[in-house]
C-alpha positions as CSV (number, residue, x, y, z in Angstrom):
1,X,-2.2,22.1,-28.8
2,X,-4.1,22.5,-25.6
3,X,-4.9,19.5,-23.4
4,X,-8.5,18.4,-23.2
5,X,-10.0,19.2,-19.8
6,X,-10.7,16.2,-17.6
7,X,-14.3,16.1,-16.5
8,X,-14.9,16.6,-12.8
9,X,-16.3,13.5,-11.1
10,X,-19.9,13.7,-9.8
11,X,-20.9,12.5,-6.4
12,X,-23.1,9.9,-8.0
13,X,-20.2,8.4,-10.0
14,X,-18.0,8.4,-6.9
15,X,-20.7,6.7,-4.8
16,X,-21.2,4.2,-7.5
17,X,-17.5,3.4,-7.6
18,X,-17.4,3.0,-3.8
19,X,-20.4,0.7,-3.9
20,X,-18.9,-1.5,-6.6
21,X,-15.6,-1.7,-4.7
22,X,-17.4,-2.8,-1.6
23,X,-19.3,-5.4,-3.6
24,X,-16.0,-6.7,-5.1
25,X,-14.5,-6.9,-1.6
26,X,-17.5,-8.8,-0.3
27,X,-17.3,-11.2,-3.3
28,X,-13.6,-11.7,-2.7
29,X,-14.3,-12.5,1.0
30,X,-16.9,-15.1,0.2
31,X,-14.9,-16.6,-2.7
32,X,-11.7,-16.9,-0.5
33,X,-13.7,-18.5,2.3
34,X,-15.1,-21.1,0.0
35,X,-11.8,-21.7,-1.7
36,X,-10.0,-22.2,1.7
37,X,-12.7,-24.7,2.8
38,X,-12.4,-26.7,-0.5
39,X,-8.6,-26.7,-0.4
40,X,-8.6,-27.7,3.3
41,X,-10.8,-30.7,2.6
42,X,-8.6,-31.7,-0.4
43,X,-5.5,-31.3,1.8
44,X,-7.0,-33.6,4.4
45,X,-7.8,-36.2,1.8
46,X,-4.3,-35.9,0.3
47,X,-2.7,-36.2,3.7
48,X,-4.7,-39.4,4.4
49,X,-3.7,-40.8,1.0
50,X,0.0,-40.1,1.6
51,X,-0.2,-41.7,5.1
52,X,-2.0,-44.8,3.7
53,X,0.5,-45.2,0.9
54,X,3.5,-44.7,3.2
55,X,2.1,-47.4,5.5
56,X,1.5,-49.7,2.6
57,X,5.0,-49.2,1.3
58,X,6.5,-50.0,4.8
59,X,4.5,-53.2,5.0
60,X,5.6,-54.2,1.5
61,X,9.2,-53.5,2.4
62,X,8.9,-55.9,5.4
63,X,7.3,-58.5,3.1
64,X,10.1,-58.1,0.6
65,X,12.7,-58.6,3.3
66,X,11.1,-61.8,4.5
67,X,10.6,-63.0,1.0
68,X,14.2,-62.3,0.2
69,X,15.4,-64.2,3.3
70,X,13.2,-67.2,2.3
71,X,14.6,-67.0,-1.2
72,X,18.2,-67.0,0.2
73,X,17.5,-70.1,2.3
74,X,15.6,-72.1,-0.3
75,X,15.5,-70.7,-3.8
76,X,12.4,-72.0,-5.5
77,X,10.3,-70.7,-8.3
78,X,7.6,-69.7,-5.7
79,X,10.0,-67.7,-3.5
80,X,11.6,-65.9,-6.6
81,X,8.1,-65.1,-7.8
82,X,7.2,-63.7,-4.3
83,X,10.2,-61.4,-4.3
84,X,9.5,-60.3,-7.9
85,X,5.8,-59.5,-7.3
86,X,6.6,-57.7,-4.0
87,X,9.3,-55.6,-5.8
88,X,6.8,-54.7,-8.5
89,X,4.1,-53.8,-6.0
90,X,6.6,-51.5,-4.1
91,X,7.4,-49.7,-7.4
92,X,3.7,-49.2,-8.1
93,X,3.1,-47.9,-4.6
94,X,6.1,-45.6,-4.7
95,X,4.9,-44.1,-8.0
96,X,1.5,-43.4,-6.5
97,X,3.1,-42.1,-3.3
98,X,5.3,-39.7,-5.2
99,X,2.3,-38.4,-7.2
100,X,0.3,-37.9,-4.0
101,X,3.1,-36.1,-2.3
102,X,3.5,-33.7,-5.3
103,X,-0.3,-33.0,-5.3
104,X,-0.2,-32.5,-1.5
105,X,2.6,-30.0,-1.6
106,X,1.0,-28.1,-4.5
107,X,-2.3,-28.0,-2.6
108,X,-0.5,-26.8,0.6
109,X,1.2,-23.9,-1.3
110,X,-2.1,-22.8,-2.8
111,X,-3.9,-23.1,0.6
112,X,-1.2,-20.9,2.3
113,X,-1.6,-18.3,-0.4
114,X,-5.4,-18.4,-0.1
115,X,-5.3,-18.0,3.7
116,X,-3.0,-15.0,3.3
117,X,-5.4,-13.4,0.9
118,X,-8.3,-14.2,3.2
119,X,-6.6,-12.5,6.1
120,X,-6.0,-9.5,3.9
121,X,-9.6,-9.3,2.8
122,X,-10.8,-9.8,6.4
123,X,-8.5,-7.0,7.6
124,X,-9.8,-4.6,4.9
125,X,-13.4,-5.5,5.7
126,X,-12.9,-4.8,9.4
127,X,-11.3,-1.5,8.8
128,X,-14.0,-0.4,6.3
129,X,-16.7,-1.4,8.9
130,X,-15.0,0.7,11.5
131,X,-14.7,3.6,9.1
132,X,-18.4,3.3,8.2
133,X,-19.3,3.3,11.8
134,X,-17.4,6.5,12.4
135,X,-18.7,8.2,9.3
136,X,-22.3,7.2,9.9
137,X,-22.5,8.6,13.5
138,X,-25.2,11.1,13.9
139,X,-24.0,14.7,14.3
140,X,-23.9,16.0,17.9
141,X,-26.0,19.0,18.5
142,X,-24.1,22.0,19.7
143,X,-24.8,22.7,23.3
144,X,-25.3,26.3,24.4
145,X,-22.6,27.6,26.7
146,X,-23.5,28.6,30.2
147,X,-22.9,32.2,31.0
148,X,-20.5,32.9,33.8
149,X,-22.2,34.8,36.7
150,X,-20.7,38.2,37.3
151,X,-19.3,38.7,40.7
152,X,-20.8,41.8,42.3
């Protein structure tokens, strides 16, 4: 059974495909830029959150140490309650800190991948712009050659 002949592409269809590819590249460029901006802002917020929670945890650890020392010196219901409440607060802060750290690392991974994709899109765009510049140069007119004078 003979194979069906494949239709030859027309210049209009080729130009249409090129135009749609360029549109898709420009869309990818703008999307990646917006995504990088959004992820960067989120990363800054997460970094601030982790820093805040780390500082709070350190403060609570100091408070627990002083409360424990007071409890060892003079064990009353009040000192035991202070140690217990501080320990509970530390556990809560640690849980929130762990959550924030996981979110921060996931955001950082995604941001790195987005930046790599953005560099790739920017490189493609620059190369295409250079190629367009070369292809769209006006043709040079051929100059007439000067005739050499004959020596007499």
